[in-house]
SEFIPA-207612 format. One record per atom (N, C-alpha, C): residue number from 1; residue in three letters; atom name; x, y, z. Coordinates in pm, whole numbers, plus 50000, padded with zeros to 5 digits. Layout:
N
<site NUM ALA CA <X Y Z>>
...
This chain:
224
<site 1 UNK N <12677 57998 48244>>
<site 1 UNK CA <12595 58056 48120>>
<site 1 UNK C <12633 58187 48050>>
<site 2 UNK N <12760 58220 48065>>
<site 2 UNK CA <12802 58343 48004>>
<site 2 UNK C <12849 58334 47871>>
<site 3 UNK N <12787 58439 47793>>
<site 3 UNK CA <12818 58419 47651>>
<site 3 UNK C <12735 58297 47577>>
<site 4 UNK N <12650 58229 47644>>
<site 4 UNK CA <12564 58132 47571>>
<site 4 UNK C <12429 58167 47575>>
<site 5 UNK N <12364 58285 47580>>
<site 5 UNK CA <12241 58320 47539>>
<site 5 UNK C <12237 58405 47426>>
<site 6 UNK N <12123 58383 47327>>
<site 6 UNK CA <12121 58447 47221>>
<site 6 UNK C <12002 58549 47243>>
<site 7 UNK N <11996 58670 47207>>
<site 7 UNK CA <11897 58760 47227>>
<site 7 UNK C <11837 58789 47085>>
<site 8 UNK N <11704 58753 47056>>
<site 8 UNK CA <11625 58805 46961>>
<site 8 UNK C <11533 58915 46971>>
<site 9 UNK N <11559 59027 46922>>
<site 9 UNK CA <11494 59133 46906>>
<site 9 UNK C <11378 59127 46823>>
<site 10 UNK N <11238 59133 46818>>
<site 10 UNK CA <11160 59129 46737>>
<site 10 UNK C <11036 59243 46754>>
<site 11 UNK N <10949 59270 46627>>
<site 11 UNK CA <10887 59371 46643>>
<site 11 UNK C <10763 59338 46688>>
<site 12 UNK N <10674 59211 46694>>
<site 12 UNK CA <10570 59197 46759>>
<site 12 UNK C <10537 59077 46803>>
<site 13 UNK N <10455 59046 46889>>
<site 13 UNK CA <10421 58932 46954>>
<site 13 UNK C <10400 58811 46852>>
<site 14 UNK N <10355 58831 46713>>
<site 14 UNK CA <10323 58720 46622>>
<site 14 UNK C <10454 58665 46581>>
<site 15 UNK N <10556 58746 46571>>
<site 15 UNK CA <10720 58701 46547>>
<site 15 UNK C <10765 58604 46668>>
<site 16 UNK N <10747 58643 46757>>
<site 16 UNK CA <10788 58546 46860>>
<site 16 UNK C <10709 58439 46863>>
<site 17 UNK N <10585 58407 46850>>
<site 17 UNK CA <10494 58305 46845>>
<site 17 UNK C <10549 58213 46756>>
<site 18 UNK N <10580 58264 46619>>
<site 18 UNK CA <10585 58200 46485>>
<site 18 UNK C <10748 58125 46520>>
<site 19 UNK N <10846 58218 46570>>
<site 19 UNK CA <10967 58181 46524>>
<site 19 UNK C <11031 58117 46685>>
<site 20 UNK N <10983 58135 46776>>
<site 20 UNK CA <11039 58120 46921>>
<site 20 UNK C <11058 57968 46955>>
<site 21 UNK N <10942 57922 46939>>
<site 21 UNK CA <10946 57778 47022>>
<site 21 UNK C <11062 57691 46921>>
<site 22 UNK N <11026 57692 46790>>
<site 22 UNK CA <11142 57611 46681>>
<site 22 UNK C <11265 57642 46719>>
<site 23 UNK N <11300 57784 46728>>
<site 23 UNK CA <11448 57805 46732>>
<site 23 UNK C <11492 57795 46858>>
<site 24 UNK N <11405 57818 46955>>
<site 24 UNK CA <11470 57771 47111>>
<site 24 UNK C <11523 57635 47131>>
<site 25 UNK N <11452 57547 47062>>
<site 25 UNK CA <11484 57425 47031>>
<site 25 UNK C <11622 57397 46969>>
<site 26 UNK N <11645 57452 46847>>
<site 26 UNK CA <11750 57432 46771>>
<site 26 UNK C <11878 57478 46836>>
<site 27 UNK N <11843 57623 46910>>
<site 27 UNK CA <11969 57694 46988>>
<site 27 UNK C <12021 57564 47108>>
<site 28 UNK N <11886 57531 47163>>
<site 28 UNK CA <11889 57430 47283>>
<site 28 UNK C <12009 57315 47235>>
<site 29 UNK N <11969 57250 47139>>
<site 29 UNK CA <12057 57134 47102>>
<site 29 UNK C <12193 57170 47065>>
<site 30 UNK N <12226 57316 47053>>
<site 30 UNK CA <12376 57359 47045>>
<site 30 UNK C <12432 57409 47170>>
<site 31 UNK N <12348 57405 47297>>
<site 31 UNK CA <12397 57448 47419>>
<site 31 UNK C <12373 57582 47430>>
<site 32 UNK N <12272 57662 47378>>
<site 32 UNK CA <12233 57814 47373>>
<site 32 UNK C <12111 57814 47417>>
<site 33 UNK N <12083 57915 47478>>
<site 33 UNK CA <11950 57964 47526>>
<site 33 UNK C <11918 58082 47431>>
<site 34 UNK N <11788 58075 47405>>
<site 34 UNK CA <11734 58186 47315>>
<site 34 UNK C <11620 58280 47431>>
<site 35 UNK N <11681 58387 47410>>
<site 35 UNK CA <11572 58468 47486>>
<site 35 UNK C <11519 58590 47373>>
<site 36 UNK N <11371 58599 47381>>
<site 36 UNK CA <11326 58709 47303>>
<site 36 UNK C <11278 58846 47353>>
<site 37 UNK N <11313 58942 47303>>
<site 37 UNK CA <11269 59088 47322>>
<site 37 UNK C <11154 59144 47246>>
<site 38 UNK N <11045 59151 47274>>
<site 38 UNK CA <10938 59208 47195>>
<site 38 UNK C <10938 59390 47192>>
<site 39 UNK N <10964 59436 47057>>
<site 39 UNK CA <10962 59568 47060>>
<site 39 UNK C <10837 59650 47071>>
<site 40 UNK N <10719 59581 47032>>
<site 40 UNK CA <10614 59652 47031>>
<site 40 UNK C <10576 59731 46908>>
<site 41 UNK N <10653 59708 46770>>
<site 41 UNK CA <10638 59782 46692>>
<site 41 UNK C <10745 59820 46604>>
<site 42 UNK N <10757 59863 46510>>
<site 42 UNK CA <10885 59882 46417>>
<site 42 UNK C <10964 60023 46468>>
<site 43 UNK N <11059 60035 46549>>
<site 43 UNK CA <11106 60165 46604>>
<site 43 UNK C <11166 60265 46497>>
<site 44 UNK N <11188 60208 46357>>
<site 44 UNK CA <11234 60280 46269>>
<site 44 UNK C <11105 60360 46201>>
<site 45 UNK N <11010 60330 46218>>
<site 45 UNK CA <10899 60427 46158>>
<site 45 UNK C <10799 60489 46259>>
<site 46 UNK N <10850 60510 46367>>
<site 46 UNK CA <10749 60578 46473>>
<site 46 UNK C <10817 60711 46490>>
<site 47 UNK N <10736 60805 46472>>
<site 47 UNK CA <10750 60956 46463>>
<site 47 UNK C <10731 61000 46623>>
<site 48 UNK N <10815 61115 46623>>
<site 48 UNK CA <10826 61207 46749>>
<site 48 UNK C <10708 61265 46745>>
<site 49 UNK N <10625 61232 46868>>
<site 49 UNK CA <10446 61278 46876>>
<site 49 UNK C <10452 61435 46880>>
<site 50 UNK N <10550 61530 46933>>
<site 50 UNK CA <10518 61638 46959>>
<site 50 UNK C <10557 61719 46824>>
<site 51 UNK N <10606 61632 46716>>
<site 51 UNK CA <10632 61725 46588>>
<site 51 UNK C <10518 61686 46502>>
<site 52 UNK N <10491 61789 46397>>
<site 52 UNK CA <10398 61740 46296>>
<site 52 UNK C <10470 61720 46183>>
<site 53 UNK N <10596 61743 46151>>
<site 53 UNK CA <10659 61715 46032>>
<site 53 UNK C <10715 61553 46040>>
<site 54 UNK N <10791 61539 45956>>
<site 54 UNK CA <10824 61390 45943>>
<site 54 UNK C <10981 61370 46039>>
<site 55 UNK N <10951 61378 46162>>
<site 55 UNK CA <11053 61358 46292>>
<site 55 UNK C <11045 61213 46333>>
<site 56 UNK N <11148 61159 46319>>
<site 56 UNK CA <11160 61007 46367>>
<site 56 UNK C <11215 60987 46499>>
<site 57 UNK N <11173 60897 46584>>
<site 57 UNK CA <11245 60875 46721>>
<site 57 UNK C <11373 60808 46701>>
<site 58 UNK N <11374 60715 46570>>
<site 58 UNK CA <11521 60660 46544>>
<site 58 UNK C <11530 60688 46408>>
<site 59 UNK N <11673 60736 46385>>
<site 59 UNK CA <11725 60750 46267>>
<site 59 UNK C <11853 60715 46238>>
<site 60 UNK N <11914 60713 46119>>
<site 60 UNK CA <12052 60628 46110>>
<site 60 UNK C <12144 60690 46177>>
<site 61 UNK N <12124 60839 46239>>
<site 61 UNK CA <12242 60858 46316>>
<site 61 UNK C <12247 60826 46453>>
<site 62 UNK N <12124 60793 46514>>
<site 62 UNK CA <12082 60744 46655>>
<site 62 UNK C <12036 60602 46659>>
<site 63 UNK N <12040 60522 46556>>
<site 63 UNK CA <12002 60387 46593>>
<site 63 UNK C <12102 60288 46661>>
<site 64 UNK N <12220 60320 46640>>
<site 64 UNK CA <12336 60231 46725>>
<site 64 UNK C <12298 60266 46877>>
<site 65 UNK N <12280 60392 46908>>
<site 65 UNK CA <12250 60411 47049>>
<site 65 UNK C <12113 60379 47106>>
<site 66 UNK N <12011 60374 47018>>
<site 66 UNK CA <11885 60331 47054>>
<site 66 UNK C <11875 60191 47069>>
<site 67 UNK N <11928 60100 46988>>
<site 67 UNK CA <11958 59964 46999>>
<site 67 UNK C <12015 59937 47147>>
<site 68 UNK N <12113 59993 47169>>
<site 68 UNK CA <12202 59974 47271>>
<site 68 UNK C <12117 59989 47405>>
<site 69 UNK N <12038 60100 47404>>
<site 69 UNK CA <11958 60167 47515>>
<site 69 UNK C <11846 60045 47515>>
<site 70 UNK N <11774 60015 47416>>
<site 70 UNK CA <11692 59871 47408>>
<site 70 UNK C <11750 59753 47483>>
<site 71 UNK N <11872 59727 47437>>
<site 71 UNK CA <11912 59621 47477>>
<site 71 UNK C <11945 59621 47660>>
<site 72 UNK N <11998 59743 47706>>
<site 72 UNK CA <11998 59780 47848>>
<site 72 UNK C <11906 59782 47885>>
<site 73 UNK N <11786 59829 47878>>
<site 73 UNK CA <11663 59837 47941>>
<site 73 UNK C <11576 59697 47958>>
<site 74 UNK N <11626 59604 47850>>
<site 74 UNK CA <11592 59464 47868>>
<site 74 UNK C <11672 59417 47974>>
<site 75 UNK N <11778 59419 47978>>
<site 75 UNK CA <11869 59343 48064>>
<site 75 UNK C <11859 59388 48206>>
<site 76 UNK N <11806 59509 48233>>
<site 76 UNK CA <11772 59559 48355>>
<site 76 UNK C <11628 59546 48413>>
<site 77 UNK N <11532 59471 48295>>
<site 77 UNK CA <11382 59442 48320>>
<site 77 UNK C <11359 59326 48443>>
<site 78 UNK N <11253 59316 48488>>
<site 78 UNK CA <11214 59210 48594>>
<site 78 UNK C <11238 59094 48525>>
<site 79 UNK N <11196 59101 48368>>
<site 79 UNK CA <11192 58988 48314>>
<site 79 UNK C <11339 58897 48320>>
<site 80 UNK N <11392 58997 48237>>
<site 80 UNK CA <11552 58946 48255>>
<site 80 UNK C <11615 58899 48395>>
<site 81 UNK N <11575 58977 48476>>
<site 81 UNK CA <11605 58941 48628>>
<site 81 UNK C <11533 58805 48704>>
<site 82 UNK N <11417 58765 48626>>
<site 82 UNK CA <11350 58640 48684>>
<site 82 UNK C <11418 58525 48583>>
<site 83 UNK N <11496 58545 48488>>
<site 83 UNK CA <11541 58448 48410>>
<site 83 UNK C <11689 58452 48464>>
<site 84 UNK N <11745 58524 48520>>
<site 84 UNK CA <11861 58528 48568>>
<site 84 UNK C <11970 58547 48472>>
<site 85 UNK N <11935 58672 48371>>
<site 85 UNK CA <11996 58698 48268>>
<site 85 UNK C <12086 58817 48292>>
<site 86 UNK N <12219 58819 48278>>
<site 86 UNK CA <12320 58914 48292>>
<site 86 UNK C <12395 58990 48173>>
<site 87 UNK N <12428 59096 48128>>
<site 87 UNK CA <12505 59136 48033>>
<site 87 UNK C <12598 59033 48004>>
<site 88 UNK N <12688 58997 48076>>
<site 88 UNK CA <12806 58885 48053>>
<site 88 UNK C <12743 58752 47998>>
<site 89 UNK N <12608 58701 47989>>
<site 89 UNK CA <12578 58591 47923>>
<site 89 UNK C <12510 58622 47776>>
<site 90 UNK N <12503 58725 47740>>
<site 90 UNK CA <12453 58730 47592>>
<site 90 UNK C <12592 58723 47522>>
<site 91 UNK N <12551 58653 47417>>
<site 91 UNK CA <12678 58589 47319>>
<site 91 UNK C <12671 58667 47212>>
<site 92 UNK N <12515 58694 47148>>
<site 92 UNK CA <12497 58722 47022>>
<site 92 UNK C <12366 58798 47004>>
<site 93 UNK N <12348 58911 46917>>
<site 93 UNK CA <12213 58977 46929>>
<site 93 UNK C <12161 58969 46773>>
<site 94 UNK N <12053 58933 46747>>
<site 94 UNK CA <11977 58915 46635>>
<site 94 UNK C <11862 59046 46631>>
<site 95 UNK N <11860 59125 46551>>
<site 95 UNK CA <11758 59203 46519>>
<site 95 UNK C <11660 59167 46390>>
<site 96 UNK N <11541 59109 46416>>
<site 96 UNK CA <11443 59057 46325>>
<site 96 UNK C <11351 59160 46295>>
<site 97 UNK N <11364 59169 46129>>
<site 97 UNK CA <11240 59305 46085>>
<site 97 UNK C <11175 59256 45968>>
<site 98 UNK N <11081 59319 45930>>
<site 98 UNK CA <11015 59301 45816>>
<site 98 UNK C <11082 59427 45725>>
<site 99 UNK N <11105 59403 45608>>
<site 99 UNK CA <11148 59511 45527>>
<site 99 UNK C <11012 59620 45493>>
<site 100 UNK N <10918 59569 45474>>
<site 100 UNK CA <10806 59641 45408>>
<site 100 UNK C <10840 59707 45300>>
<site 101 UNK N <10926 59647 45212>>
<site 101 UNK CA <10964 59685 45070>>
<site 101 UNK C <10995 59849 45076>>
<site 102 UNK N <11092 59872 45198>>
<site 102 UNK CA <11132 60004 45223>>
<site 102 UNK C <11233 60060 45111>>
<site 103 UNK N <11297 59974 45069>>
<site 103 UNK CA <11413 60028 44963>>
<site 103 UNK C <11336 60059 44846>>
<site 104 UNK N <11220 60033 44823>>
<site 104 UNK CA <11177 60033 44671>>
<site 104 UNK C <11033 60165 44694>>
<site 105 UNK N <11020 60222 44810>>
<site 105 UNK CA <10902 60318 44830>>
<site 105 UNK C <10968 60464 44872>>
<site 106 UNK N <10863 60549 44839>>
<site 106 UNK CA <10925 60693 44865>>
<site 106 UNK C <10849 60749 44978>>
<site 107 UNK N <10757 60691 45037>>
<site 107 UNK CA <10688 60739 45155>>
<site 107 UNK C <10829 60775 45263>>
<site 108 UNK N <10797 60895 45367>>
<site 108 UNK CA <10905 60917 45436>>
<site 108 UNK C <10939 60805 45546>>
<site 109 UNK N <10842 60731 45606>>
<site 109 UNK CA <10871 60638 45688>>
<site 109 UNK C <10940 60523 45629>>
<site 110 UNK N <10926 60492 45486>>
<site 110 UNK CA <10992 60386 45444>>
<site 110 UNK C <11129 60444 45414>>
<site 111 UNK N <11170 60559 45366>>
<site 111 UNK CA <11292 60598 45331>>
<site 111 UNK C <11374 60617 45468>>
<site 112 UNK N <11314 60638 45574>>
<site 112 UNK CA <11384 60652 45702>>
<site 112 UNK C <11426 60472 45768>>
<site 113 UNK N <11320 60386 45731>>
<site 113 UNK CA <11349 60267 45764>>
<site 113 UNK C <11447 60221 45687>>
<site 114 UNK N <11448 60236 45540>>
<site 114 UNK CA <11550 60201 45461>>
<site 114 UNK C <11686 60251 45516>>
<site 115 UNK N <11700 60371 45557>>
<site 115 UNK CA <11845 60427 45560>>
<site 115 UNK C <11869 60351 45708>>
<site 116 UNK N <11789 60337 45803>>
<site 116 UNK CA <11822 60286 45917>>
<site 116 UNK C <11876 60143 45905>>
<site 117 UNK N <11819 60041 45797>>
<site 117 UNK CA <11863 59927 45772>>
<site 117 UNK C <11983 59920 45730>>
<site 118 UNK N <12018 60001 45632>>
<site 118 UNK CA <12136 60029 45563>>
<site 118 UNK C <12258 60029 45673>>
<site 119 UNK N <12196 60131 45771>>
<site 119 UNK CA <12328 60155 45901>>
<site 119 UNK C <12339 60006 45959>>
<site 120 UNK N <12226 59965 45992>>
<site 120 UNK CA <12255 59846 46063>>
<site 120 UNK C <12319 59709 46020>>
<site 121 UNK N <12302 59730 45898>>
<site 121 UNK CA <12387 59615 45787>>
<site 121 UNK C <12558 59634 45802>>
<site 122 UNK N <12541 59769 45862>>
<site 122 UNK CA <12710 59792 45861>>
<site 122 UNK C <12796 59753 45998>>
<site 123 UNK N <12686 59745 46117>>
<site 123 UNK CA <12730 59700 46215>>
<site 123 UNK C <12814 59595 46266>>
<site 124 UNK N <12775 59478 46238>>
<site 124 UNK CA <12786 59349 46272>>
<site 124 UNK C <12841 59312 46412>>
<site 125 UNK N <12818 59431 46510>>
<site 125 UNK CA <12854 59423 46634>>
<site 125 UNK C <12765 59530 46703>>
<site 126 UNK N <12734 59509 46850>>
<site 126 UNK CA <12653 59572 46932>>
<site 126 UNK C <12708 59601 47057>>
<site 127 UNK N <12719 59734 47112>>
<site 127 UNK CA <12743 59732 47242>>
<site 127 UNK C <12640 59726 47321>>
<site 128 UNK N <12658 59617 47448>>
<site 128 UNK CA <12538 59581 47536>>
<site 128 UNK C <12525 59670 47690>>
<site 129 UNK N <12684 59726 47697>>
<site 129 UNK CA <12694 59810 47809>>
<site 129 UNK C <12840 59858 47796>>
<site 130 UNK N <12894 59937 47902>>
<site 130 UNK CA <13046 59991 47891>>
<site 130 UNK C <13151 59896 47835>>
<site 131 UNK N <13130 59774 47923>>
<site 131 UNK CA <13235 59705 47913>>
<site 131 UNK C <13226 59580 47772>>
<site 132 UNK N <13104 59554 47741>>
<site 132 UNK CA <13085 59436 47634>>
<site 132 UNK C <13026 59471 47512>>
<site 133 UNK N <13088 59425 47422>>
<site 133 UNK CA <13025 59448 47276>>
<site 133 UNK C <13028 59305 47208>>
<site 134 UNK N <12886 59270 47146>>
<site 134 UNK CA <12890 59130 47117>>
<site 134 UNK C <12855 59135 46969>>
<site 135 UNK N <12830 59027 46886>>
<site 135 UNK CA <12803 59024 46730>>
<site 135 UNK C <12688 59044 46723>>
<site 136 UNK N <12650 59109 46616>>
<site 136 UNK CA <12485 59150 46576>>
<site 136 UNK C <12455 59114 46441>>
<site 137 UNK N <12352 59061 46401>>
<site 137 UNK CA <12298 59024 46254>>
<site 137 UNK C <12181 59076 46235>>
<site 138 UNK N <12139 59122 46146>>
<site 138 UNK CA <11996 59159 46101>>
<site 138 UNK C <11911 59032 46013>>
<site 139 UNK N <11816 59003 46067>>
<site 139 UNK CA <11725 58876 45999>>
<site 139 UNK C <11597 58962 45943>>
<site 140 UNK N <11580 58957 45833>>
<site 140 UNK CA <11472 59029 45776>>
<site 140 UNK C <11407 58948 45659>>
<site 141 UNK N <11242 58995 45670>>
<site 141 UNK CA <11146 58933 45573>>
<site 141 UNK C <11129 59026 45476>>
<site 142 UNK N <11131 58997 45344>>
<site 142 UNK CA <11094 59077 45244>>
<site 142 UNK C <10949 59083 45246>>
<site 143 UNK N <10904 59204 45241>>
<site 143 UNK CA <10799 59250 45287>>
<site 143 UNK C <10738 59231 45413>>
<site 144 UNK N <10730 59109 45473>>
<site 144 UNK CA <10682 59097 45612>>
<site 144 UNK C <10690 58926 45630>>
<site 145 UNK N <10666 58887 45750>>
<site 145 UNK CA <10657 58731 45793>>
<site 145 UNK C <10562 58685 45715>>
<site 146 UNK N <10438 58719 45713>>
<site 146 UNK CA <10360 58637 45656>>
<site 146 UNK C <10358 58650 45504>>
<site 147 UNK N <10436 58700 45463>>
<site 147 UNK CA <10435 58702 45322>>
<site 147 UNK C <10533 58541 45293>>
<site 148 UNK N <10625 58553 45379>>
<site 148 UNK CA <10705 58425 45384>>
<site 148 UNK C <10632 58315 45415>>
<site 149 UNK N <10575 58292 45534>>
<site 149 UNK CA <10496 58189 45597>>
<site 149 UNK C <10388 58135 45527>>
<site 150 UNK N <10309 58246 45466>>
<site 150 UNK CA <10165 58206 45416>>
<site 150 UNK C <10174 58233 45243>>
<site 151 UNK N <10284 58295 45197>>
<site 151 UNK CA <10295 58319 45055>>
<site 151 UNK C <10210 58424 45009>>
<site 152 UNK N <10141 58498 45086>>
<site 152 UNK CA <10049 58577 45033>>
<site 152 UNK C <10067 58732 45105>>
<site 153 UNK N <10076 58836 45000>>
<site 153 UNK CA <10090 58956 45049>>
<site 153 UNK C <09969 59031 45062>>
<site 154 UNK N <09908 59052 45213>>
<site 154 UNK CA <09754 59126 45231>>
<site 154 UNK C <09803 59213 45353>>
<site 155 UNK N <09709 59271 45387>>
<site 155 UNK CA <09705 59355 45488>>
<site 155 UNK C <09605 59276 45610>>
<site 156 UNK N <09692 59175 45670>>
<site 156 UNK CA <09614 59098 45759>>
<site 156 UNK C <09612 59182 45884>>
<site 157 UNK N <09521 59137 45964>>
<site 157 UNK CA <09472 59207 46130>>
<site 157 UNK C <09571 59133 46188>>
<site 158 UNK N <09597 59198 46326>>
<site 158 UNK CA <09689 59171 46436>>
<site 158 UNK C <09654 59008 46464>>
<site 159 UNK N <09471 59006 46454>>
<site 159 UNK CA <09451 58864 46517>>
<site 159 UNK C <09463 58745 46394>>
<site 160 UNK N <09459 58806 46289>>
<site 160 UNK CA <09476 58691 46198>>
<site 160 UNK C <09653 58649 46184>>
<site 161 UNK N <09740 58773 46217>>
<site 161 UNK CA <09872 58728 46202>>
<site 161 UNK C <09909 58642 46329>>
<site 162 UNK N <09832 58656 46461>>
<site 162 UNK CA <09855 58563 46553>>
<site 162 UNK C <09808 58414 46519>>
<site 163 UNK N <09694 58411 46462>>
<site 163 UNK CA <09646 58283 46432>>
<site 163 UNK C <09745 58208 46328>>
<site 164 UNK N <09811 58289 46223>>
<site 164 UNK CA <09892 58230 46140>>
<site 164 UNK C <10011 58184 46210>>
<site 165 UNK N <10044 58257 46294>>
<site 165 UNK CA <10186 58236 46373>>
<site 165 UNK C <10158 58126 46484>>
<site 166 UNK N <10051 58102 46523>>
<site 166 UNK CA <10046 57977 46618>>
<site 166 UNK C <10021 57858 46518>>
<site 167 UNK N <09961 57868 46423>>
<site 167 UNK CA <09959 57734 46313>>
<site 167 UNK C <10101 57690 46285>>
<site 168 UNK N <10157 57824 46248>>
<site 168 UNK CA <10305 57800 46195>>
<site 168 UNK C <10388 57728 46306>>
<site 169 UNK N <10390 57795 46432>>
<site 169 UNK CA <10464 57742 46515>>
<site 169 UNK C <10398 57598 46567>>
<site 170 UNK N <10306 57531 46547>>
<site 170 UNK CA <10257 57409 46596>>
<site 170 UNK C <10323 57320 46485>>
<site 171 UNK N <10324 57359 46359>>
<site 171 UNK CA <10363 57274 46258>>
<site 171 UNK C <10506 57270 46264>>
<site 172 UNK N <10581 57371 46289>>
<site 172 UNK CA <10704 57373 46308>>
<site 172 UNK C <10768 57253 46390>>
<site 173 UNK N <10677 57252 46519>>
<site 173 UNK CA <10735 57160 46622>>
<site 173 UNK C <10678 57021 46577>>
<site 174 UNK N <10582 56984 46512>>
<site 174 UNK CA <10517 56880 46495>>
<site 174 UNK C <10542 56818 46365>>
<site 175 UNK N <10601 56879 46288>>
<site 175 UNK CA <10616 56830 46132>>
<site 175 UNK C <10736 56812 46095>>
<site 176 UNK N <10807 56717 46087>>
<site 176 UNK CA <10983 56716 46048>>
<site 176 UNK C <10988 56797 45918>>
<site 177 UNK N <11098 56888 45956>>
<site 177 UNK CA <11142 56983 45833>>
<site 177 UNK C <11061 57100 45805>>
<site 178 UNK N <10960 57120 45865>>
<site 178 UNK CA <10850 57210 45824>>
<site 178 UNK C <10902 57340 45833>>
<site 179 UNK N <10974 57378 45941>>
<site 179 UNK CA <11039 57522 45944>>
<site 179 UNK C <11149 57549 45857>>
<site 180 UNK N <11236 57442 45831>>
<site 180 UNK CA <11358 57451 45746>>
<site 180 UNK C <11290 57445 45599>>
<site 181 UNK N <11182 57356 45555>>
<site 181 UNK CA <11134 57385 45412>>
<site 181 UNK C <11070 57506 45380>>
<site 182 UNK N <10998 57566 45443>>
<site 182 UNK CA <10958 57704 45448>>
<site 182 UNK C <11075 57829 45412>>
<site 183 UNK N <11161 57815 45498>>
<site 183 UNK CA <11260 57942 45488>>
<site 183 UNK C <11354 57892 45384>>
<site 184 UNK N <11376 57778 45346>>
<site 184 UNK CA <11464 57727 45252>>
<site 184 UNK C <11411 57723 45112>>
<site 185 UNK N <11286 57737 45093>>
<site 185 UNK CA <11186 57707 44978>>
<site 185 UNK C <11244 57786 44873>>
<site 186 UNK N <11267 57716 44742>>
<site 186 UNK CA <11295 57774 44632>>
<site 186 UNK C <11220 57909 44583>>
<site 187 UNK N <11101 57907 44619>>
<site 187 UNK CA <11001 58026 44606>>
<site 187 UNK C <11019 58162 44687>>
<site 188 UNK N <11133 58125 44761>>
<site 188 UNK CA <11188 58244 44832>>
<site 188 UNK C <11341 58299 44790>>
<site 189 UNK N <11335 58406 44776>>
<site 189 UNK CA <11473 58458 44732>>
<site 189 UNK C <11591 58445 44849>>
<site 190 UNK N <11699 58395 44855>>
<site 190 UNK CA <11773 58381 44962>>
<site 190 UNK C <11939 58404 44900>>
<site 191 UNK N <12025 58395 45013>>
<site 191 UNK CA <12161 58459 44970>>
<site 191 UNK C <12231 58376 45045>>
<site 192 UNK N <12371 58342 45015>>
<site 192 UNK CA <12461 58276 45066>>
<site 192 UNK C <12515 58287 45213>>
<site 193 UNK N <12521 58420 45223>>
<site 193 UNK CA <12558 58492 45370>>
<site 193 UNK C <12490 58623 45421>>
<site 194 UNK N <12500 58687 45519>>
<site 194 UNK CA <12433 58766 45543>>
<site 194 UNK C <12504 58886 45475>>
<site 195 UNK N <12618 58904 45472>>
<site 195 UNK CA <12700 59020 45395>>
<site 195 UNK C <12617 59031 45242>>
<site 196 UNK N <12603 58910 45193>>
<site 196 UNK CA <12549 58897 45050>>
<site 196 UNK C <12396 58958 45079>>
<site 197 UNK N <12334 58903 45156>>
<site 197 UNK CA <12194 58954 45170>>
<site 197 UNK C <12184 59108 45180>>
<site 198 UNK N <12252 59160 45295>>
<site 198 UNK CA <12258 59288 45335>>
<site 198 UNK C <12272 59379 45199>>
<site 199 UNK N <12336 59348 45102>>
<site 199 UNK CA <12389 59423 44972>>
<site 199 UNK C <12280 59396 44874>>
<site 200 UNK N <12219 59267 44836>>
<site 200 UNK CA <12117 59270 44748>>
<site 200 UNK C <11990 59313 44789>>
<site 201 UNK N <11945 59300 44916>>
<site 201 UNK CA <11790 59337 44935>>
<site 201 UNK C <11779 59472 44896>>
<site 202 UNK N <11878 59576 44893>>
<site 202 UNK CA <11866 59693 44859>>
<site 202 UNK C <11799 59710 44720>>
<site 203 UNK N <11814 59634 44646>>
<site 203 UNK CA <11763 59646 44509>>
<site 203 UNK C <11667 59533 44467>>
<site 204 UNK N <11634 59438 44553>>
<site 204 UNK CA <11547 59320 44541>>
<site 204 UNK C <11405 59354 44594>>
<site 205 UNK N <11295 59351 44510>>
<site 205 UNK CA <11174 59360 44532>>
<site 205 UNK C <11104 59213 44534>>
<site 206 UNK N <11011 59178 44643>>
<site 206 UNK CA <10972 59024 44645>>
<site 206 UNK C <10989 58952 44749>>
<site 207 UNK N <10932 58828 44732>>
<site 207 UNK CA <10923 58724 44848>>
<site 207 UNK C <11093 58691 44873>>
<site 208 UNK N <11142 58758 44980>>
<site 208 UNK CA <11291 58715 45005>>
<site 208 UNK C <11290 58703 45153>>
<site 209 UNK N <11414 58658 45200>>
<site 209 UNK CA <11444 58633 45346>>
<site 209 UNK C <11589 58570 45356>>
<site 210 UNK N <11664 58619 45486>>
<site 210 UNK CA <11793 58563 45531>>
<site 210 UNK C <11784 58463 45608>>
<site 211 UNK N <11686 58427 45676>>
<site 211 UNK CA <11668 58316 45774>>
<site 211 UNK C <11753 58181 45752>>
<site 212 UNK N <11760 58173 45628>>
<site 212 UNK CA <11869 58062 45603>>
<site 212 UNK C <12016 58069 45660>>
<site 213 UNK N <12054 58199 45646>>
<site 213 UNK CA <12168 58199 45680>>
<site 213 UNK C <12196 58179 45840>>
<site 214 UNK N <12102 58196 45952>>
<site 214 UNK CA <12091 58175 46084>>
<site 214 UNK C <12057 58023 46078>>
<site 215 UNK N <11973 57954 45996>>
<site 215 UNK CA <11983 57814 45989>>
<site 215 UNK C <12112 57751 45977>>
<site 216 UNK N <12207 57814 45873>>
<site 216 UNK CA <12325 57746 45836>>
<site 216 UNK C <12399 57766 45959>>
<site 217 UNK N <12378 57894 46021>>
<site 217 UNK CA <12468 57899 46163>>
<site 217 UNK C <12475 57788 46254>>
<site 218 UNK N <12333 57769 46273>>
<site 218 UNK CA <12314 57657 46354>>
<site 218 UNK C <12334 57536 46358>>
<site 219 UNK N <12330 57510 46246>>
<site 219 UNK CA <12331 57363 46168>>
<site 219 UNK C <12520 57351 46170>>
<site 220 UNK N <12582 57424 46117>>
<site 220 UNK CA <12731 57410 46113>>
<site 220 UNK C <12788 57458 46244>>
<site 221 UNK N <12719 57498 46346>>
<site 221 UNK CA <12769 57534 46497>>
<site 221 UNK C <12860 57664 46447>>
<site 222 UNK N <12833 57752 46396>>
<site 222 UNK CA <12936 57881 46376>>
<site 222 UNK C <12851 57999 46436>>
<site 223 UNK N <12758 57986 46542>>
<site 223 UNK CA <12676 58089 46583>>
<site 223 UNK C <12771 58206 46618>>
<site 224 UNK N <12885 58207 46694>>
<site 224 UNK CA <12955 58275 46761>>
<site 224 UNK C <13109 58259 46691>>
């Protein structure tokens, strides 16, 4: 199993629901195992509760350390233990996030998120313990996941998001090419590779996503 586990870090349960089942099968076809860690929110916009001013838990200065801590904590969790996952097994990490149009807004939490994303774009690898460093890529949804899968930009409730995710997951598994057709749609701005997407999203506002880059990796067997 060494190096054959792909770790997906997602913000919410609906992300796992929508993406997990289909991508698990796609990775399995290439002899990889997908495991998903849910953060329970966007770590780049969480404030330090003890302060009244705009002081954030995660900043561009510490996001590398915070990501390593998050991964380390997961690898030491009972969930990872039950699955038999050890640090040596991790081959690559993907950080999956909504952009929330952060590069074009001036609210303090959006500015912090934008700066954190810019910093993550430069990593390309992450330390998961003292001995091991693995590749890292950021997969983003311009605005949010529902903007991509539903084609609508609205303030959906958590219940609505989960319902959308369940339907999307079902159709992805039962309708040929449904997942690919959505994320490769001409209605969604895409880029040729991660590097291009990391640069362009900073000045692009609209329905966009770089999931096609992951699909290209799987299809062409260049995951690692």
